C-alpha positions in Angstrom: 11.8 -6.4 49.1 8.2 -5.6 48.1 7.7 -4.4 44.7 5.7 -1.5 43.8 2.0 -2.1 42.8 1.3 -1.7 39.3 -0.9 1.4 38.5 -4.8 0.8 39.3 -5.7 0.8 35.2 -3.1 -1.8 34.4 -5.1 -4.1 36.8 -8.5 -3.2 35.6 -8.2 -3.5 32.2 -7.4 -1.7 29.0 -7.5 2.3 29.3 -10.4 4.2 28.0 -8.4 5.2 24.8 -7.8 1.5 24.0 -11.5 0.5 24.4 -12.6 3.3 22.2 -10.0 1.8 19.6 -11.6 -1.5 19.8 -15.2 -0.6 20.0 -17.0 -0.4 16.5 -19.0 2.5 15.7 -22.7 2.6 15.6 -25.6 4.7 14.4 -25.0 8.3 12.5 -21.3 8.4 13.5 -20.9 5.1 11.9 -22.6 6.3 8.6 -20.7 9.7 8.6 -17.0 7.9 9.1 -18.0 5.2 6.5 -18.9 7.8 4.1 -15.6 9.8 4.8 -13.7 7.0 4.1 -15.4 5.8 1.0 -14.9 9.3 -0.3 -11.1 9.2 0.3 -11.3 6.0 -2.0 -13.3 7.3 -4.3 -11.3 10.7 -4.8 -8.0 8.6 -5.1 -9.5 6.3 -8.2 -11.4 9.0 -9.4 -7.8 10.5 -10.3 -6.4 7.5 -12.0 -9.3 8.1 -15.1 -10.5 11.5 -14.6 -7.5 13.0 -16.9 -8.0 10.3 -19.4 -10.8 12.1 -21.8 -9.4 15.3 -20.7 -5.5 14.8 -22.3 -6.7 16.5 -25.8 -8.3 19.4 -24.1 -5.1 19.7 -21.6 -3.1 19.2 -24.3 -4.5 22.3 -26.6 -4.6 24.4 -23.8 -0.8 24.0 -22.8 0.2 23.9 -26.4 1.8 20.1 -26.3 0.8 17.1 -28.4 -1.9 14.2 -27.2 0.9 11.9 -27.0 3.1 13.8 -25.0 -0.1 14.7 -22.8 -0.2 10.8 -21.7 2.5 11.9 -18.9 -0.3 13.5 -17.0 -1.9 9.8 -16.6 1.5 7.9 -16.5 3.7 10.4 -13.9 0.3 9.9 -11.7 0.5 6.1 -11.9 4.1 5.6 -11.5 4.3 7.5 -8.5 1.5 6.3 -6.8 2.9 2.5 -7.7 6.2 3.6 -6.0 4.6 4.6 -2.9 2.4 1.4 -2.3 5.3 -0.7 -1.0 6.1 2.1 1.4 2.4 2.0 3.0 3.1 -1.0 5.1 6.1 0.8 6.9 4.5 4.0 7.2 1.2 2.6 9.0 3.4 0.4 11.5 5.5 3.0 12.4 2.9 6.0 12.7 -0.3 4.4 12.7 -3.2 3.6 10.3 -5.2 6.5 11.3 -2.4 9.2 11.3 -1.1 7.9 7.9 -4.5 7.7 6.2 -5.3 11.3 7.2 -2.0 12.7 6.1 -2.0 11.1 3.2 -5.9 12.6 1.9 -4.4 16.0 3.2 -1.5 16.0 1.1 -3.4 14.4 -1.9 -5.8 17.3 -1.3 -3.0 20.1 -1.5 -1.5 18.1 -4.7 -4.7 18.7 -6.3 -4.5 22.3 -5.7 -1.5 22.4 -7.0 -2.3 20.3 -10.3 -5.3 22.7 -10.5 -3.0 25.8 -10.8 -0.3 24.1 -13.2 1.0 26.6 -15.7 2.7 24.4 -17.8 2.9 20.5 -18.8 6.1 20.3 -16.8 4.6 21.7 -13.8 1.2 19.5 -13.9 3.5 16.7 -14.6 5.4 17.5 -11.3 2.5 18.2 -9.2 0.8 14.6 -10.4 4.1 12.7 -9.3 3.5 14.1 -5.9 -0.2 13.4 -6.2 0.4 10.1 -6.8 3.0 9.7 -4.5 1.5 10.8 -1.8 -1.9 8.9 -2.4 -0.2 5.6 -2.1 -1.6 5.0 1.7 -5.3 6.1 0.6 -6.6 2.7 -0.4 -5.2 0.2 1.8 -5.9 2.6 4.6 -9.7 3.5 3.9 -9.9 -0.5 3.2 -8.6 -1.2 6.6 -10.1 1.4 8.8 -13.7 0.6 7.3 -13.2 -2.8 8.5 -12.3 -1.4 11.9 -15.2 0.5 12.3 -17.8 -2.0 11.7 -18.9 -5.2 14.1 -17.5 -8.2 13.2 -20.8 -9.4 11.7 -21.0 -6.6 9.4 -17.7 -6.5 8.0 -18.9 -7.5 4.5 -20.9 -4.6 4.3 -17.6 -2.9 5.0 -16.0 -4.6 1.9 -19.2 -4.1 -0.1 -18.8 -0.2 0.4 -15.2 -0.1 -0.2 -15.3 -2.3 -3.6 -18.5 -0.6 -4.8 -16.4 2.8 -4.6 -13.5 1.5 -6.2 -15.8 0.5 -9.3 -18.1 3.3 -9.3 -14.9 5.9 -9.3 -13.8 4.6 -12.8 -17.3 5.1 -14.6 -17.4 8.9 -13.2 -14.1 9.8 -13.8 -14.3 10.1 -17.8 -18.0 11.4 -17.5 -16.9 13.9 -15.2 -13.5 14.8 -16.4 -15.4 14.8 -19.9 -18.1 17.1 -18.3 -15.7 19.5 -17.0 -13.5 19.8 -20.0 -16.2 20.5 -22.3 -18.2 22.9 -20.0 -15.2 24.4 -17.5 -11.6 24.7 -17.5 -9.7 21.6 -17.3 -8.2 22.5 -13.9 -11.6 21.7 -12.4 -11.1 18.2 -12.7 -8.4 18.5 -9.9 -9.6 21.5 -7.9 -13.1 19.4 -7.5 -11.1 17.4 -5.1 -10.5 20.3 -2.5 -13.5 20.8 -0.6 -14.0 16.8 -0.6 -10.7 16.4 0.6 -10.8 19.0 3.4 -14.4 17.6 4.5 -12.8 13.6 4.4 -9.8 14.6 6.1 -11.7 16.3 9.2 -14.4 13.7 9.7 -11.7 11.1 9.5 -9.3 12.9 11.9 -12.0 14.2 14.6 -13.7 11.1 14.7 -10.7 8.5 14.4 -7.4 10.0 16.0 -7.9 8.3 19.3 -8.6 4.8 17.5 -5.0 4.9 16.0 -2.9 1.6 15.9 -0.4 0.9 17.9 3.3 2.1 16.5 6.4 0.3 16.5 10.0 1.7 15.4 10.9 -0.8 12.6 13.6 -0.4 10.1 13.2 0.8 6.3 14.9 -0.3 3.2 16.3 2.9 2.0 18.4 1.5 -0.4 15.8 -0.9 -1.8 13.6 2.4 -2.1 16.1 4.3 -3.7 16.8 1.5 -6.1 13.1 0.7 -7.2 12.7 4.6 -7.6 15.7 4.6 -10.1 14.5 1.9 -12.1 10.7 2.2 -12.3 11.4 5.9 -12.7 14.3 5.6 -15.5 12.4 3.0 -17.4 8.9 5.2 -17.4 10.7 8.1 -18.7 12.5 5.9 -21.2 9.1 5.0 -22.8 7.4 8.2 -22.4 10.5 10.0 -24.4 11.6 7.3 -26.5 8.4 7.8 -29.2 9.6 11.5 -29.9 13.3 10.4 -30.0 13.7 8.0 -32.2 14.2 5.2 -29.5 17.8 3.7 -29.2 19.1 6.1 -32.0 18.9 8.9 -29.2 22.0 8.8 -26.3 19.4 9.9 -24.1 17.2 6.7 -24.5 20.2 4.4 -24.2 21.5 6.2 -21.2 17.9 5.7 -19.5 17.8 2.2 -20.7 21.1 1.3 -19.2 20.2 3.0 -15.8 16.9 1.0 -15.6 18.6 -2.2 -16.5 21.3 -1.7 -14.1 19.5 -0.5 -11.1 16.6 -3.5 -12.0 19.5 -6.1 -11.3 21.0 -4.4 -8.3 17.4 -4.0 -7.0 16.6 -7.4 -7.4 19.9 -8.6 -5.5 19.4 -6.3 -2.9 15.8 -7.3 -2.1 16.7 -10.8 -2.4 19.2 -10.6 0.4 18.2 -7.8 2.6 16.8 -8.9 6.2 13.9 -6.1 6.0 13.1 -5.6 2.1 10.9 -3.1 1.0 9.4 -5.6 -1.3 9.4 -8.9 -0.4 10.4 -11.0 -3.6 10.5 -14.2 -1.8 6.3 -14.3 -2.4 7.0 -15.3 -6.1 8.1 -18.9 -4.7 4.5 -19.4 -4.6 3.1 -20.8 -7.9 0.0 -18.9 -7.8 0.8 -16.1 -6.4 4.1 -15.8 -9.1 1.8 -17.0 -12.1 -1.8 -15.4 -10.6 0.2 -11.9 -10.7 1.8 -12.2 -14.1 -1.8 -13.0 -15.5 -3.4 -10.1 -13.4 -0.6 -7.4 -14.1 -0.6 -8.4 -18.0 -4.4 -8.4 -17.7 -4.6 -5.0 -16.4 -2.1 -3.6 -18.9 -4.3 -4.5 -21.7 -7.2 -3.6 -20.0 -5.5 0.1 -19.0 -4.0 0.3 -22.2 -7.6 0.1 -24.2 -9.7 2.7 -21.7 -6.6 5.4 -22.6 -6.7 4.6 -26.3 -10.3 4.7 -27.0 -11.1 8.2 -25.9 -8.1 9.4 -27.7 -9.3 7.9 -30.8 -12.7 9.2 -30.6 -11.8 12.9 -29.8 -9.2 13.2 -31.9 -10.4 11.4 -35.0 -14.3 11.2 -34.9 -14.7 14.3 -33.3 -16.4 13.1 -30.2 -16.4 15.7 -27.2 -14.7 14.8 -23.6 -18.0 14.4 -22.3 -19.3 11.7 -25.1 -16.1 9.9 -25.3 -16.7 9.5 -21.5 -20.4 8.6 -21.8 -18.9 5.8 -24.3 -17.2 4.1 -21.4 -19.5 4.2 -18.6 -21.8 1.6 -19.4 -19.1 -1.2 -18.9 -19.0 0.5 -15.4 -22.3 0.6 -15.0 -22.6 -3.5 -15.9 -19.7 -4.0 -13.4 -21.4 -2.6 -10.6 -24.5 -4.4 -11.0 -22.9 -7.8 -11.4 -19.8 -7.8 -8.7 -22.4 -8.7 -6.0 -23.4 -11.4 -7.8 -19.4 -12.2 -8.7 -18.6 -11.8 -5.2 -21.3 -14.8 -4.0 -20.1 -17.0 -6.5 -16.5 -16.3 -5.7 -17.0 -18.6 -2.4 -18.8 -21.6 -4.3 -16.7 -21.9 -7.6 -13.0 -22.2 -8.6 -12.0 -18.7 -8.9 -10.3 -19.8 -11.9 -13.7 -20.4 -13.8 -14.5 -16.6 -12.9 -11.1 -15.7 -14.2 -11.9 -17.4 -17.3 -15.2 -15.6 -17.9 -13.1 -12.1 -17.2 -10.6 -13.0 -19.9 -13.2 -14.6 -22.3 -14.8 -11.2 -21.8 -12.1 -9.1 -22.5 -11.0 -11.0 -25.5 -14.7 -10.7 -26.9 -15.0 -7.2 -26.1 -11.4 -6.1 -27.8 -12.5 -8.4 -30.8 -15.9 -6.9 -31.2 -13.8 -3.1 -31.3 -11.6 -4.6 -34.0 -14.5 -4.1 -36.2 -15.2 -0.7 -35.8 -15.3 1.8 -38.5 -15.0 5.7 -39.1 -19.0 5.6 -39.3 -19.5 3.7 -36.1 -22.7 5.2 -34.1 -22.6 5.3 -30.5 -24.6 2.4 -29.8 -22.2 0.4 -32.1 -19.2 2.0 -29.7 -21.1 0.9 -26.3 -21.7 -2.8 -27.4 -18.3 -4.0 -26.7 -17.9 -2.1 -23.7 -21.1 -3.6 -22.2 -19.0 -7.1 -22.7 -16.0 -5.5 -20.9 -18.4 -4.7 -18.0 -18.9 -8.4 -17.3 -15.2 -9.1 -17.3 -14.8 -6.2 -15.0 -17.2 -7.8 -12.3 -15.0 -10.9 -12.3 -11.5 -10.1 -13.1 -10.1 -8.1 -9.7 -12.1 -10.3 -7.6 -11.1 -13.8 -9.4 -7.3 -12.8 -9.7 -6.8 -11.4 -6.3 -8.4 -14.9 -4.7 -5.6 -16.8 -7.0 -2.7 -14.5 -6.2 -3.3 -14.5 -2.4 -4.0 -18.3 -2.2 -2.4 -20.0 0.7 -0.6 -16.8 1.5 0.1 -16.9 5.4 -1.9 -14.0 7.1 1.6 -12.5 8.7 2.6 -12.3 4.8 -0.6 -10.7 3.5 -0.3 -6.9 3.8 3.1 -7.5 1.8 1.3 -9.8 -0.8 -1.1 -7.3 -1.3 1.1 -4.5 -1.4 3.2 -6.3 -4.0 0.3 -7.1 -6.0 -0.8 -3.5 -6.1 2.8 -2.0 -7.0 3.1 -4.4 -10.0 -0.5 -4.0 -11.0 0.1 -0.3 -11.1 3.2 -0.1 -12.7 2.3 -2.3 -15.4 -0.7 0.0 -16.3 1.9 2.9 -16.7 4.4 0.9 -18.6 1.2 -0.1 -20.9 -0.1 3.3 -21.4 3.5 4.6 -22.7 3.8 1.8 -24.9 0.2 1.6 -26.5 0.4 5.2 -27.3 3.9 4.7 -29.3 2.6 1.6 -30.8 -0.9 3.5 -31.8 1.5 6.4 -33.5 3.9 3.9 -35.1 1.2 1.6 -36.6 -0.9 5.0 -38.3 2.7 5.8 -39.6 2.8 2.4 -41.7 -0.9 2.4 -42.4 -0.7 5.8 -44.1 2.6 5.0 -46.1 0.8 1.9 -47.4 -2.5 4.2 -48.2 -0.5 6.6 -49.9 1.1 4.1 -51.9 -2.1 2.8 -52.8 -3.6 6.1 -53.7 -0.9 8.1 -54.7 -1.4 10.4 -57.4 -2.9 8.3 -59.6 -6.6 7.5 -60.8 -8.6 6.9 -57.4 -6.8 10.2 -55.9 -7.7 12.3 -59.1 -11.3 11.0 -59.3 -11.5 12.1 -55.6 -10.0 15.3 -56.3 -12.5 15.8 -59.1 -15.6 14.7 -57.5 -14.8 17.2 -54.2 -14.0 20.1 -57.0 -17.5 19.6 -58.7 -18.8 20.1 -54.9 -17.2 23.7 -54.7 -13.8 23.0 -53.2 -10.7 24.4 -54.7 -7.9 21.5 -55.7 -5.8 22.5 -52.8 -9.1 22.2 -50.4 -9.9 19.0 -52.0 -6.4 17.3 -51.8 -6.6 18.4 -48.0 -9.8 16.8 -47.7 -8.6 13.5 -49.4 -5.5 13.6 -46.9 -7.2 14.0 -43.9 -9.8 11.1 -44.8 -6.3 9.0 -45.4 -4.9 9.9 -41.7 -8.5 9.2 -40.4 -8.4 5.7 -42.0 -4.6 5.3 -41.1 -5.6 6.0 -37.1 -8.9 3.6 -37.3 -6.5 0.7 -38.6 -4.1 1.3 -36.3 -6.7 1.3 -33.5 -8.1 -1.8 -34.9 -4.8 -3.3 -35.1 -4.1 -2.9 -31.2 -7.5 -4.0 -30.5 -7.4 -7.1 -32.3 -3.8 -7.6 -30.5 -5.6 -7.2 -27.0 -8.0 -9.9 -28.0 -5.0 -12.4 -28.8 -3.4 -11.3 -25.6 -6.2 -12.0 -23.4 -7.1 -15.5 -25.0 -3.4 -16.0 -24.1 -3.7 -15.2 -20.8 -6.9 -17.4 -20.1 -4.3 -20.2 -20.8 -1.8 -19.0 -18.1 -4.6 -18.8 -15.6 -5.2 -22.6 -15.7 -1.2 -23.0 -14.9 -2.5 -22.2 -11.0 -3.6 -24.6 -9.0 -7.0 -24.4 -7.8 -7.6 -22.0 -4.7 -8.1 -23.6 -1.5 -11.2 -21.2 -0.7 -13.2 -18.7 -2.0 -12.5 -14.9 -0.5 -13.5 -11.3 -0.9 -11.3 -8.2 -1.1 -8.5 -8.4 1.8 -7.4 -5.7 3.8 -4.0 -4.3 2.8 -1.5 -2.0 4.7 
């Protein structure tokens, strides 16, 4: 019996929609869509740093202490880190375009909610939402940028993506500082709304017919639940512990127990499940395991330092949020200038050499900061950060090249997702740890200074001198105490800078335990 003839379209080739999905864009449409995609990445990365210099302002406005306000940073980072492993499943199930545009729209709504937050708990809750929905934005924008450019211009697409990820951290502290000093802090979040609407509308209008094929794939719900439980419990423990006397508080003990038990259960589940949400078998590769450890620890030290410096400048040296942001800006400018040169070198020389340049630069930068004084000029503060800019230009590129060495193409999305997850979560944990360490070191140094000065001759001489200048005895004692607190925070800061330098030097040695990567490479599209 004759079979029915297939539809004519099947015989003549792919459908018009399929052809459109495979055809690169051109002209003004390409420029507009590329700009919208880059804007989406820019917004997401901007929100990882824009709040850093605004924490004292937000804390004062909401009536909380500066150390508690760090939850605003860590809540976003943890939620974003947890959502990253879901990205691959979401894009395979619903399509890259649909997931990216939905993520961008939800991010815009979450930004509105952050801007109208009425208390610290509400702001933290909305930051969790903002971080959670933003997981697909970076890998989605990267994959779509590559798809809309012709193959011979893929390097241009990756260059646009890379530049946005470097420019956004520069603009974050500057923009956040300026807004906090001149307007209400809520505008650091509300500013996302018009740009989010524009980017989402442009991307959906131009790309909705170019979406990737979808397939029903299983999701590891138990693994995801265990991941949320152990990461969330550990982060809450780190954030609460500094104000709860750590393990002398039953709540901290319970959170630590939950985090430990859930982590072990998660490890067992992910190693035995057929479709794990996080493919831990990737750590069998020496370069992936050692490279990711070095990458995560290096990023954790870096993130801790970009958080603690503006806090110290604003709470102890009297810097405004704007000027605190301007101190950090030059390092980003140097990174942007040097990154294209680093990308060219990455294909020609051993990535371990570039990684060594990064860790040496970080170590030198942190060591220079350990020489800060309370009378340091703007130039004195900026010089170490210029050195850091050199490290930023080589750090991310070289560490990704090492960690993703010899990973099969079919496992690359899982590898990049896992690398991003561990890096983001490590940075969040570091933010909580460094603020705790800063306060504890300050308490220690203040106690030592009080013992040295006490009520003896040096203290009395200072009081007498200030009274001769017109202060009352109480005012003079307050001024001396304030000076001791300022010196104690300075010593605490320089202690942390020095420890950071030692850690960076140690990570330099760790890099050389990796084998030489088979070849250079630029940023890798992840889904």
